[in-house]
C-alpha positions in Angstrom: 53.0 8.7 -14.3 53.0 5.5 -16.2 56.0 3.2 -16.1 56.0 2.9 -19.9 56.3 6.7 -20.2 59.2 6.7 -17.7 61.0 4.0 -19.6 60.6 5.9 -22.9 62.0 9.1 -21.2 65.0 7.2 -19.7 65.9 5.4 -22.9 65.6 8.6 -24.9 67.7 10.4 -22.3 70.5 7.8 -22.6 70.4 8.2 -26.4 70.3 12.0 -26.1 73.3 12.0 -23.8 75.4 9.9 -26.1 74.4 11.9 -29.2 75.3 15.1 -27.4 78.6 13.5 -26.3 79.4 12.5 -29.8 78.5 15.9 -31.2 80.3 17.9 -28.6 83.6 16.1 -28.1 85.0 18.7 -25.6 82.2 17.8 -23.2 82.2 14.0 -23.8 82.2 12.0 -20.6 82.6 8.6 -22.2 79.8 6.2 -23.1 78.9 5.1 -19.6 78.8 8.6 -18.0 77.1 10.1 -21.1 74.4 7.4 -20.6 74.1 8.0 -16.8 73.8 11.8 -17.2 71.4 11.2 -20.1 69.2 8.9 -18.1 68.9 11.3 -15.2 68.4 14.3 -17.6 65.8 12.3 -19.6 63.7 11.6 -16.6 63.9 15.2 -15.5 63.4 16.6 -19.0 60.4 14.4 -19.7 58.8 15.4 -16.4 59.3 19.1 -17.1 57.9 18.8 -20.7 54.9 16.9 -19.3 54.3 19.7 -16.9 54.7 22.4 -19.5 52.6 20.7 -22.2 49.7 19.3 -20.3 48.3 17.3 -23.2 51.5 15.1 -23.2 51.3 14.4 -19.5 47.5 13.9 -19.6 47.7 11.4 -22.5 50.4 9.4 -20.7 48.6 9.5 -17.4 45.3 8.2 -18.9 47.1 5.2 -20.3 46.4 6.2 -23.9 49.9 6.6 -25.4 49.2 7.8 -28.9 52.0 8.5 -31.4 52.0 12.3 -30.5 52.6 11.7 -26.8 55.2 9.0 -27.5 57.1 11.4 -29.8 56.8 14.2 -27.1 58.2 11.9 -24.4 61.1 10.9 -26.7 61.9 14.5 -27.5 61.6 15.6 -23.9 63.8 12.8 -22.7 66.4 13.1 -25.4 66.7 16.9 -25.1 66.8 16.7 -21.3 69.5 13.9 -21.5 71.6 15.9 -23.9 71.4 19.1 -21.9 72.3 17.6 -18.6 75.2 15.7 -20.2 76.6 19.0 -21.5 76.1 20.7 -18.2 77.9 17.9 -16.4 80.7 18.1 -19.0 81.1 21.8 -18.5 81.2 21.5 -14.7 83.8 18.7 -15.0 85.9 20.9 -17.2 85.7 23.8 -14.9 86.6 21.7 -11.9 89.5 20.1 -13.7 90.9 23.4 -14.8 90.7 22.5 -18.5 89.7 25.0 -21.1 87.1 24.4 -23.8 88.8 23.2 -27.0 
């Protein structure tokens, strides 16, 4: 695990969380919490993608970040951030007794 790879995943996760919040207004947590959920989801999503697609994890671990592995880390972090933000939004709605709009 390279620190640059982790930073890419976390930033992409924050962006993914905010994009998902903007796209799915009923699950929006606000900019701060969308970012927090996105950062956590980005780190987790990037790690899962690196485990599933070994070439992305191997390229990052060897220190040779090519454009393919960088794009893979951005996609993994962004999708992971968006998915976790939506999950947190759904759980928040269910606990608050609100119905989906």
